[in-house]
N, C-alpha and C positions, 0 to 999 in steps of 0.2 A: 566250596562255595567259595566265591570270592567276594572277602569285605572290604569297605573303606571305613578308613580311619587317620584323618588330619590330625598330626602332632604338632603344630605350632601353634602357642595361644593365642595370635594374633589371627588367625584363620576360625570359620565359624565350625567346620567340622575336622574330627581325627581318622586317620586309618590306618589300617594293615592291610594285607591280603592272606585269606585261606581258602583250604578248599573243600568241601561235603565229602565224607568217608561214609562208608556203609559196607557190611560184608556181604559179600552177592552170595545166595545161595545156595551155590554150586560146593562153598567153602564151610556149609553149616550141616549140620546133623539132620537126619529124614524127620524128626519132629518138627525141627524150625520150618524144612522145606514145605511140610504138610500144609503150613498155617498161609504158604504163600499160592502163587499161581504159576508154576513152573520156577523156570530159571529168570523168569521176569521180576520176580520177588527180591527184595534182600534181607537177609535176617535181623540185623540192626537198625534203629531207628538213622538215620542221617543228620550228623553231626560235623559241629568243626570245631575249633580251637583257636581263641586269640589270645596271644603273650602280649600284655600290655607293658613291661618292660625290658624289651629287647636292648632298648638302645638310653631312655630314660624316662621316669616317671609323666604321664602324657595327661593324666585328669587331674585340672587345679581346684586345689581345695577352696571351698564358698562357692564354688560356680555351677549352679546348676546345668544339666542337660536333658536332654529328648533323645530317647533309645529306641529305636526300630530297624526292622531287617525288612529289606526290599526284596521279593522274591519275585523272578522271571519264568513266567510257568506257560509252558504252549495249553493252547488249547484241544488238547488231546480226549479219547475216549475215557480214559484211564483216568486224567486228572477232573473230568466231568464227571465220573461215577462215583468220584473220590466222595466228593463232599465235604464237610469241613475237618479240620484238622489243628493239632497244635501245635505251637510254636515258642520252647522255651529256654530261658536265658537261667545261670549261671554264673552268677559274680563270686569269684574265691578268691582270698585272700593269699599271704606269701605261704601260713603255716597250712594252705588245703582247703582252709575251715570256708564253707559257704557263707557269703557275707548276706546276698540276697538274694533272689530269684524271682523270676516273675514268666509266667505262661497265659498264652493269648491265642484265640481260636480265629480263626481265618476260613475263605473257601474262594473258587472263582467268583466270579463276579457271572451272573443268571444271564444267560439271554436266551429269550423264547424259539422258537423254529421259525418263526415268520420276520423276525427281526434279522436272527442268525441266515437264514437265506440271504437275504436282502444287502447285508452287509458283506458277502462274500460275493455276490455278483458284482458289488459295487467297487469293492478293493482288489478283484481276479487280476485287473490285467497288471497290479503292483503286486500280488503273489507270484505270478508268473516271472516278474523279471527279478523278484526277490528285492525290491524295495521296502515291502512290508511282508509280515507274519504272522500267523495266526497264533498270537501269543497274548498274555495279559503282565502287566504287573502288579504284583498285589503289597500293599503296604501294611506292616504288621507292627504299631508301636508297643514296645514295650516296657518302657520308662517314659512318664511325663515332666517329671521334675526329680533327676535322680542328683545327687550330694553326696561325693566321696568322704568317709569318714577320715581325720587325719591319724587316728592310732589304727585304724584299719586298713590301710590302701588295697585297690583293686590290683592285683597283678596278672588275672587269669580270667577270660569269659570262656565259657562252653556252650556250644549254641545247639539245639538240641530239634529236628523236628519229626514230632512224632506221628507218623506215617511213612510204610515199608513200601507203598505204591505210589507213592507220590513223582513225579519226573519233573524236573527241574531243569532250565537253561543255566542260569545264575543266578546269585544271588547278590547283595551287598549289606553287610551290617552298617550301621551309621548311629555317630556318636556327636549331635549337633549341641554346640552349647546354644544354653538357652540365654541372649544376652537381655539386661535390663537395664533402665535408666541411659547413663552418659555412656554404657558400652554398647547399648542397641542404637545412641545417635552415631557414634565412632563407626559402628560398623555399615550402618545402613547409608548415612548420608556423611562421607569422610571428606569430600571438599566443603560442604557447608559448615561441619564440624570443625575442620583446620581454619576456615575462615574466623570462625566466631571464638575460638582459644586462641590466635594471634591478634586478632581485635582485641580481645581482652586484657592479654597481657600488656600488648601496648598502651591502652587507658591505664591500668595498673602502673606500669612504668614511669607513664608521665603524671600521675596524682602523686606519686612518691618524690620525685624529682621537683615538681612544684611546693609542695610541701617542707621538703629540705632547703629550697631556695630560701623559701618565708623562712624559714628559720635562721637562717645564716644573717639575712639581710636584718633582723630585727634583734638578734644577739650582740650582747656588750659589748664584745669584742671588734664586731663590723661598725659599733658605731665610735668606738674610740679610735678605730684606723681613719676614716670618714674625716674625722674631728682635726684630728693629726694632721690628715691632708690639706684639708681646710686653712691649719692655723699655719704650715709652711709656705702656703702659697701666700698668703694676706702677708706672711713678713718678706717675701722676695718681692709683692708688690711694693711694700714700704722701704725696702731698700732701693728701688729701683726708681721710686718717685723721690727721694732725698737725692738721689744721685744727681739727678735733672735739675733739680732745682738748685744746688750748689752751684752748676754749671752756669745756669741764668743767670746768677748774681756776679759768676766772675766774666760773664760775657758784657754784662751789663758796666759793671765799674771798667772794664777795658773802653766801652764806648764812651764814655765820661771822660775817661783819661786821654784819648784823642783827641774829644770836642776842647777839652782845657788846653790841650798842647797846641791846637788852633788857633784858636783865640787869643792867646798870648803872642803869637807868631803874627797875626792879624795888626794885633794892635803895637807892636815894635816895628811893622810895616809904618804903620799911620803916623807916630813919632818921627822917623824917619824922613817921612813926605814933608810932615810939618816944619822941621827943622831946614831941610832943601828950600822950601817956599821963602823962608824969613831972611837968609841968604840970600 
C-alpha cells in the first residue's frame, strides 16, 4: 500500500510510503487455505505499517487532523462480489501501546446492469487505448478531528483491510491538517493574507511613529531646546542691530565734519575776496 504523508508544517498534508503485505495461501497451512479460494486467497488481512518518527516528530500538538485512506480498486467480479469490508487503523505509542483505533466499513459504488453497459460502451475507446481503466477510488475517513496528546505521541500507525479476497491497485493513507481561523485564511488565500498582514504592519508602524513624534514635540526637553534656539537668534539679531546703528552714527558724524570743513573753507575764500576788493 502506497501512503501519502507530507511532513512540513507549512503544508496541508503529511506523507510516507508503505506497501500492503499479506501472506499468500501457498505459505499457509491447509486449514487457512480451506477458508480461501485456492491460491487466489491470502491467509492474512492486507496490512501496512507507517512509522512516523523515522526523521522527526511529524504531528503538531494542538493541530486537529483529518485522517483517511484512499483505495484504488478495480471493478473486478471479485471486488463486486466482495460486498462491504472493514478498514481499521491503530495508532501506537513509543511503548507499543495502542493509543487510539478506528474501524470503518466501505464497499465499491454500485452501478446497475444498464448503467454499467452504457458506461462501458461510452468509455470503450478510452479503455482500448489505455487512457482510462475500469476502477474506482474509495475514500474511507478514519478520523475527522484527531489531535495528538503531548504525553503520548503517536510513533507508528498500523493499517489493516479486513478482507482476504480484496483486490487493490494502490492505496494512499492521508493525514490532512484541518486549519481554522487565521491558518485557514493563510493556506487558502496566501496572497490576500500577505497583503493584509503587510498593510497591517505598515499601519501599526505609522501609528507608533506618529505617537512617538507627538510625545517628542510636546516633551519639556524639546520645548526648552526650542526656547534656547529662539533666545540665541534674538540675541544675534540684537547684536547685529547694535553694530549697524553705531556705524550709522559714525557715518553721520563724518559727514557733518566734512560739511563743517567745507564751510570754513568757503568763508575763508570769501574774506580774501573782500580784502582784494578793498585794495
